[in-house]
C-alpha positions as CSV (number, residue, x, y, z in Angstrom):
1,M,-52.7,1.1,2.1
2,A,-50.1,2.9,0.2
3,K,-48.2,3.4,3.4
4,T,-48.4,-0.4,4.1
5,N,-47.0,-1.3,0.5
6,K,-44.2,1.1,1.0
7,T,-43.3,-0.5,4.3
8,I,-43.5,-4.1,2.7
9,I,-41.3,-2.9,-0.2
10,Q,-38.7,-1.4,2.1
11,W,-38.8,-4.7,4.2
12,L,-38.2,-6.8,1.1
13,R,-35.3,-4.5,0.0
14,W,-33.2,-5.6,3.3
15,P,-30.8,-8.4,2.9
16,I,-32.5,-11.7,3.5
17,H,-30.2,-12.7,6.4
18,Y,-31.1,-9.3,8.1
19,R,-34.9,-10.1,7.7
20,I,-34.6,-13.8,9.1
21,S,-32.5,-12.5,11.9
22,L,-35.3,-10.0,13.0
23,I,-37.8,-12.9,12.7
24,V,-35.8,-15.2,14.7
25,L,-35.1,-12.6,17.4
26,F,-38.9,-11.7,17.4
27,M,-39.8,-15.2,17.8
28,I,-37.4,-15.8,20.6
29,L,-38.8,-12.9,22.7
30,V,-42.4,-13.8,22.0
31,F,-42.2,-17.4,22.8
32,G,-40.1,-16.7,25.8
33,E,-42.6,-14.3,27.1
34,I,-45.7,-16.5,26.4
35,I,-44.2,-19.6,27.9
36,S,-43.3,-17.8,31.2
37,L,-46.9,-16.4,31.3
38,V,-48.4,-20.0,30.7
39,E,-46.0,-21.9,33.0
40,P,-44.8,-19.5,35.7
41,K,-43.8,-22.5,38.0
42,E,-41.3,-23.9,35.4
43,F,-40.3,-20.6,34.0
44,P,-40.2,-18.1,36.8
45,T,-38.9,-15.1,34.6
46,T,-39.0,-14.1,30.9
47,F,-35.3,-14.6,30.7
48,D,-35.8,-18.3,31.9
49,G,-38.2,-18.6,29.0
50,I,-36.0,-16.9,26.5
51,W,-33.1,-19.3,27.6
52,W,-35.4,-22.2,27.0
53,V,-36.5,-20.9,23.5
54,V,-32.9,-20.5,22.4
55,V,-31.6,-24.0,23.5
56,T,-34.6,-25.6,22.0
57,V,-34.8,-24.0,18.5
58,S,-30.9,-24.4,18.3
59,T,-31.4,-28.2,18.9
60,V,-29.0,-28.0,21.8
61,G,-31.7,-29.1,24.3
62,F,-30.1,-29.0,27.8
63,G,-33.3,-30.1,29.4
64,D,-33.0,-27.8,32.5
65,Y,-36.3,-26.2,31.6
66,V,-39.3,-28.4,30.3
67,P,-42.9,-27.5,29.9
68,E,-45.3,-29.6,32.1
69,T,-48.8,-28.6,30.9
70,Y,-50.5,-29.6,27.5
71,L,-50.8,-26.0,26.6
72,G,-47.1,-25.4,27.3
73,R,-46.2,-28.5,25.2
74,G,-48.4,-27.4,22.4
75,I,-46.8,-24.0,22.5
76,A,-43.3,-25.7,22.4
77,I,-44.5,-27.9,19.4
78,I,-45.5,-24.7,17.5
79,M,-42.3,-23.0,18.4
80,I,-40.1,-25.9,17.4
81,L,-41.8,-26.4,13.9
82,A,-41.6,-22.5,13.3
83,G,-38.4,-21.7,15.1
84,A,-36.2,-24.6,13.9
85,S,-37.0,-23.9,10.2
86,F,-36.2,-20.1,10.7
87,V,-32.9,-20.9,12.6
88,S,-31.8,-23.3,9.8
89,A,-32.6,-20.7,7.3
90,Y,-30.8,-18.1,9.2
91,F,-27.6,-20.0,9.2
92,A,-28.0,-21.1,5.6
93,S,-28.4,-17.4,4.6
94,I,-25.4,-16.4,6.7
95,S,-23.4,-19.0,4.8
96,A,-24.8,-17.8,1.4
97,A,-23.9,-14.3,2.3
98,A,-20.5,-15.0,3.2
99,I,-19.9,-17.0,-0.1
100,K,-21.4,-14.5,-2.1
101,R,-19.3,-11.7,-0.6
102,Q,-16.1,-13.8,-1.2
103,N,-17.2,-14.3,-4.8
104,S,-17.8,-10.5,-5.2
105,H,-14.2,-9.9,-4.0
106,A,-12.9,-12.4,-6.4
107,E,-15.0,-11.0,-9.4
108,G,-13.8,-7.3,-8.4
109,T,-17.3,-5.9,-7.8
110,I,-16.6,-4.7,-4.2
111,S,-15.6,-1.1,-3.6
112,F,-12.5,-0.4,-1.6
113,K,-13.0,1.5,1.6
114,G,-9.4,2.2,2.6
115,S,-7.2,5.2,2.2
116,D,-3.6,6.1,1.6
117,H,-3.3,3.2,-0.9
118,V,-1.5,2.7,-4.1
119,V,-3.7,2.0,-7.2
120,I,-2.2,0.0,-10.0
121,I,-3.9,0.3,-13.4
122,G,-3.5,-2.8,-15.7
123,W,-2.5,-6.3,-14.9
124,N,0.7,-7.7,-16.4
125,E,4.0,-9.2,-15.4
126,K,5.4,-5.7,-14.7
127,A,2.3,-5.1,-12.3
128,N,2.9,-8.4,-10.5
129,E,6.6,-7.5,-10.0
130,M,5.7,-4.1,-8.7
131,I,3.2,-5.6,-6.1
132,E,5.9,-8.0,-4.9
133,S,8.3,-5.3,-4.5
134,L,6.0,-2.9,-2.8
135,Q,4.9,-5.7,-0.4
136,S,8.6,-6.4,0.4
137,V,9.4,-2.7,1.1
138,K,6.0,-1.6,2.7
139,P,4.0,-4.7,3.7
140,Y,1.7,-2.5,5.5
141,K,0.7,-0.7,2.3
142,Q,-2.6,-1.5,0.8
143,I,-2.8,-2.0,-3.1
144,V,-5.8,-1.7,-5.3
145,L,-5.4,-3.3,-8.7
146,V,-7.8,-2.0,-11.4
147,D,-8.2,-4.1,-14.6
148,D,-10.8,-5.1,-17.1
149,S,-9.0,-8.0,-18.7
150,L,-9.0,-10.4,-15.7
151,K,-12.2,-12.3,-15.0
152,E,-11.3,-12.9,-11.3
153,S,-8.7,-11.4,-8.8
154,P,-5.3,-12.9,-8.9
155,L,-5.8,-13.5,-5.4
156,I,-2.5,-12.0,-3.9
157,E,-2.4,-11.1,-0.2
158,N,-3.3,-7.5,0.6
159,V,-4.4,-6.7,-2.9
160,H,-7.8,-5.6,-3.5
161,F,-9.1,-6.3,-7.1
162,V,-11.6,-3.9,-8.9
163,R,-12.7,-5.2,-12.2
164,G,-13.8,-2.5,-14.7
165,N,-12.6,0.0,-17.4
166,P,-10.1,2.6,-15.9
167,L,-11.6,5.3,-18.1
168,H,-14.8,5.1,-16.3
169,D,-15.3,7.3,-13.3
170,K,-17.5,4.6,-11.4
171,T,-14.4,2.2,-11.7
172,L,-12.0,4.5,-10.2
173,L,-14.3,5.7,-7.5
174,K,-14.7,2.0,-6.6
175,A,-10.9,2.1,-6.1
176,N,-11.6,5.1,-3.8
177,I,-9.2,7.1,-6.0
178,L,-10.1,10.2,-3.9
179,E,-8.2,9.1,-1.0
180,A,-5.3,7.1,-2.7
181,D,-1.6,7.9,-2.2
182,A,-0.6,7.4,-5.8
183,A,-1.6,5.6,-8.9
184,I,0.7,3.7,-11.3
185,I,-0.3,3.3,-15.0
186,T,1.3,0.5,-16.8
187,A,1.1,0.0,-20.6
188,D,-1.7,-2.2,-21.9
189,Q,0.1,-5.3,-23.3
190,H,-3.0,-6.2,-25.4
191,K,-2.6,-3.0,-27.6
192,N,0.2,-1.9,-30.0
193,E,2.6,0.9,-28.8
194,H,0.8,3.7,-30.0
195,D,-2.7,2.7,-29.0
196,A,-1.3,1.6,-25.5
197,D,0.2,5.1,-25.0
198,M,-3.1,6.8,-26.0
199,H,-4.9,4.6,-23.6
200,S,-2.5,5.3,-20.8
201,I,-2.8,9.1,-21.5
202,L,-6.6,8.9,-21.3
203,V,-6.5,7.0,-17.9
204,L,-4.1,9.6,-16.7
205,L,-6.6,12.4,-17.7
206,T,-9.4,10.5,-16.0
207,L,-7.4,10.1,-12.8
208,K,-6.4,13.9,-12.7
209,G,-9.9,14.8,-13.5
210,I,-11.3,13.1,-10.4
211,N,-8.3,13.8,-8.1
212,P,-5.9,16.5,-9.5
213,S,-3.6,16.2,-6.4
214,L,-3.0,12.5,-6.9
215,Y,0.5,11.5,-7.6
216,C,0.5,9.7,-10.9
217,I,3.3,7.6,-12.5
218,I,2.8,6.6,-16.2
219,E,4.7,4.1,-18.4
220,I,5.2,5.4,-22.0
221,L,6.2,3.2,-24.9
222,T,6.9,5.7,-27.5
223,E,8.8,9.1,-27.6
224,L,6.0,10.6,-29.5
225,Q,3.6,10.5,-26.6
226,T,5.9,11.6,-23.9
227,K,5.1,15.2,-24.2
228,N,1.3,14.6,-24.3
229,A,1.7,12.6,-21.0
230,D,3.5,15.6,-19.5
231,R,0.8,17.9,-20.7
232,A,-1.8,15.5,-19.2
233,G,-0.4,16.0,-15.7
234,A,1.9,13.0,-15.2
235,D,4.1,13.4,-12.1
236,E,6.5,10.9,-13.3
237,I,7.0,9.5,-16.8
238,I,8.7,6.0,-17.2
239,R,10.0,5.8,-20.7
240,S,10.2,1.9,-20.6
241,Y,11.7,2.0,-24.3
242,K,14.6,4.0,-23.2
243,L,15.3,2.0,-19.9
244,T,15.2,-1.3,-21.8
245,S,17.4,-0.2,-24.7
246,H,19.9,1.5,-22.2
247,F,20.1,-1.8,-19.9
248,M,20.6,-3.9,-23.2
249,M,23.3,-1.7,-24.6
250,S,25.1,-1.4,-21.3
251,S,25.1,-5.2,-21.0
252,Y,26.5,-5.6,-24.5
253,L,29.3,-3.0,-24.0
254,A,30.2,-4.6,-20.5
255,K,29.8,-8.1,-21.6
256,N,30.2,-9.4,-17.9
257,G,26.8,-10.2,-16.6
258,L,25.4,-6.8,-15.9
259,S,21.7,-8.2,-15.6
260,K,22.8,-9.6,-12.2
261,F,23.5,-6.1,-11.0
262,Y,20.3,-4.8,-12.4
263,S,18.3,-7.3,-10.3
264,E,19.9,-5.7,-7.3
265,L,18.2,-2.5,-8.2
266,N,14.9,-3.9,-7.2
267,P,13.6,-2.3,-4.1
268,A,12.7,-5.9,-2.7
269,S,16.4,-6.7,-2.4
270,G,16.7,-3.7,0.1
271,N,18.5,-1.3,-2.2
272,L,16.6,2.0,-2.8
273,F,17.1,5.2,-4.8
274,K,16.1,8.3,-2.8
275,I,15.7,11.9,-3.6
276,L,16.8,13.9,-0.6
277,P,16.7,17.7,0.2
278,V,20.1,19.1,0.9
279,S,21.0,19.4,4.5
280,D,22.4,22.6,5.8
281,E,25.9,21.2,6.5
282,L,26.3,20.2,2.8
283,I,25.4,23.6,1.2
284,G,28.4,25.0,-0.6
285,K,30.4,21.7,-0.5
286,T,31.7,19.9,-3.5
287,F,30.3,16.7,-5.0
288,K,33.3,15.0,-3.8
289,E,33.0,16.2,-0.1
290,A,29.2,15.5,0.0
291,S,30.0,11.8,-1.3
292,H,32.3,11.2,1.5
293,E,29.9,12.4,4.2
294,L,27.1,10.3,2.8
295,L,29.4,7.3,2.5
296,E,30.0,7.5,6.2
297,K,26.2,7.1,6.6
298,E,26.1,3.9,4.3
299,S,24.7,5.9,1.4
300,I,26.2,6.4,-2.2
301,L,25.6,9.8,-3.8
302,I,24.7,9.1,-7.4
303,G,23.9,12.6,-8.7
304,I,22.4,16.0,-8.2
305,K,18.9,17.2,-9.3
306,R,18.7,21.1,-9.9
307,G,15.3,22.1,-11.0
308,E,14.4,20.1,-14.1
309,E,18.1,19.2,-14.7
310,T,19.7,16.1,-13.3
311,K,23.3,15.4,-13.4
312,V,24.5,11.8,-12.7
313,N,28.0,11.6,-11.4
314,P,29.0,15.3,-12.1
315,P,32.6,16.6,-11.7
316,L,34.0,16.2,-8.3
317,T,34.3,20.0,-8.1
318,Y,30.5,20.5,-8.6
319,E,29.2,22.7,-5.8
320,I,26.0,21.9,-4.1
321,Q,23.3,24.7,-3.9
322,P,20.5,25.2,-1.3
323,L,17.6,24.2,-3.7
324,D,19.4,21.2,-5.0
325,S,18.2,17.6,-4.5
326,L,20.6,14.6,-3.8
327,I,20.1,11.3,-5.7
328,V,21.2,8.8,-3.2
329,F,21.6,4.9,-3.5
330,T,20.9,3.5,0.0
331,H,19.9,0.2,1.7
């Protein structure tokens, strides 16, 4: 009795469309076998019986096989009454399951199963711009958006939405953070600068706690929290307060429409900044010589990165060393 109850409970746990599918399949096989036994002349093989059952309960009714005896027609009546209702329920459950899954995607409750994707934490206009840029540069790259302020997905193509608090492990695991390529943490626009930075750093700690090797980019709004973001393991810290102030001051000093130039720095326009290792033929050469060589390859040498030190537009006589990296502007 206990075994029977356990079996029934397990059966009821299955999705309803699975259960109805099995019942319909069982009915097709059983009635196909019965009709071939009752009327062997009209239904020479079991497959002929199965064919008749399928076209009958699906209301197609080709009429190529028809029961002739009263018993056969009685079986047909039972099959039609039982089978048609189950087939209708089957298609209804399939439709309901499809709609439910679509709604679940929109509501952000479905886990992401892919890998090598980019996880963006927080929805705002910056996140929207990043998604558009990334899709222009790498249209094949899958993006997972994690946010708890949105009630439903922004429905952007190739973006999987996960709704939830990024401070919770289960939310990040839904975003498959263990197999992600990188994570970008944007500042929470609903908080003041200090609270937004504290929240971003806590998210960073959560990400690194789950996946220590994950490449993390974090946006910081105040100078005070920059060191804390570095201590938390940020691979790249974007000081948006500095970038904005520098661009605004440069525009003021130039007074000649520099904002149009800044828009060209968007990767979506085809212009990219790259950090490249020094090739053997450039070791020992000056910044001027290296600039000429890269210019022939349609790349502009902007600066040199040496360890933690970065020099933009160094002296022309600045000598390139083996462990240096080149900051290049290319398209």
